[in-house]
N, C-alpha and C positions, 0 to 999 in steps of 0.2 A: 934644068932641074932647080929652078929658083925657089920653089915652095917646099922642097924636101931636103933635109940635112941628114947626111949619113952620120950616125953616132959613132964616137970614138970608143975605145975599150973602157975608159973610165966611166962613160955614160952608160954603156951596156952593163957594166958591173953593178951600177946602182939599180938598174932594172932587175937584174938577177937577185940582188939583195932583197928587194921588195918582194919578189915572187917567193923567195925562200922564207922570209919572215911572215908574210901574210898567208901563204898557201902551203908551206912546207915543200915547195917545188925546188929540187936541187939537181935536176937533170940538165944535160948540156942542150943548149939551143943553138943549132948551127945555122943561124940566119944572119943576114945583114939587117940592122935596125935603122929605120928612117923616121925622122920626126918632121911633121908638117908645121906650117906656120900657125895652124889652129890647134896645136898641141895634141895631135893624133899620132900614134905610133904605128908604123907599118913594118912588116917583115917581108923579106924576099930572099930567094936562094942566093948563096954565095957566088954563083956564076956571074952575077951582075958586076962583080968587081973586075971582070975581064973586059967590060965594055967601057969605052970612053963616053961617059954621059954628057960631057960638055958640048959635044957635037950634035946632040939630040934635043928636040923640044918635047918635054915630057910633062903632062898634066898630073898623072898619077902613076904610082908604081907599087906593086906588092899587095899584100893582104892586110886589111885593117885589123890590128891586133889589140890595141888598147887606147885609152885616152888618159892624158895626165889630168889629175884632179888635185885639189889642195890636200886631200887625205891620202893620196897615193895613185896607183894605177887602177882604172876601171877597165876590166877586160871586155872585149867585144864578144859576140857569140862564138866566133871562130877562135878567138884567143882562149876562151873558156874550154873549147873543145880540144885545143892543143895542150893546155896546162892541166886540165881536169883529170885525165887518166893517171897522171903521175903525182898529183897533189896529195898531200898527207893530212891537211887540216883545212878548216873553214869551207867544207863542202856541205851544202844544205840540201837534203833529200826532200823532195816534195811528193805528197800523195797525189792521187789522180785528180781530186777536186782542186787542190792547190795548183796543180800543173795546168789545168784548164784555165784557171784565173790568170796564171802567169802568161799563157799564150794570148790571152785577150788584152794583155798590157796592164792588168790591174795590180795595185800594190796588195800585199798579202799580210794579214795579221798573223804573227808567228811568235811562239814562246820559245826562245833560245838564249843561250848565254853567249853566242857568237856576236861579234860586232864588226862594224865597218864593211868592207867588201867581202862577199862570199861567192863561191862558184855554185850555181844552181844546177841540181841534178834531178832527173826523174828516171827511175829504173836504171838502165845502163847508159842513158843519154845525158850529156852535159849540154844544158840548154841556154846558158848565158851567165851573166854576172849581175848581182844585185847588191844593194847596200842595206844593211840592217841598222835601223835607228829607232829607238823607243818601241821595240817589239813590232816593228813594221818592216817588211821586206819591200824595199823600193824597187820598182821595175824599170829597167832601162831598155826594154825591147823597143826598137824604132817603130813608129806607126806603120810604116810600109811593110814590116815583117810580122805584125800582129795578126792573129786569127780573128776573123769576123764570124761569130757564131749566131745562127738564127735558130732558136728553139721552136720546134713544131708542135 
């Protein structure tokens, strides 16, 4: 487990503090948090604590939850799906046209007072995390997960 570091309670507290200040998320997260050498944050079930990982060769472990950025944490799509239903602020609802743009990986012009990272939602689905800068919602959907749309 050379590339993943299990976070201690102080580091987990900082993550929870960010989630609370940015998204109003104050629920309990019963996960073990792991940080990769590439500043990615992963979560895994607490049962992993019962395994002696030093005797195993592990390349990856857990669910990709977020990335550390200079401005804070940028949630992954799955991270937004975990946090979104219990978040109380900075949730940006997209209409159908904007949602289609989002799925194509396009940045979206938007008029909002929100700033920095937001959880992106369409109807009852939490579809990821974006960053609002200068009235532009920047899209972080990976190319492999974007929708390729061909209009007939």
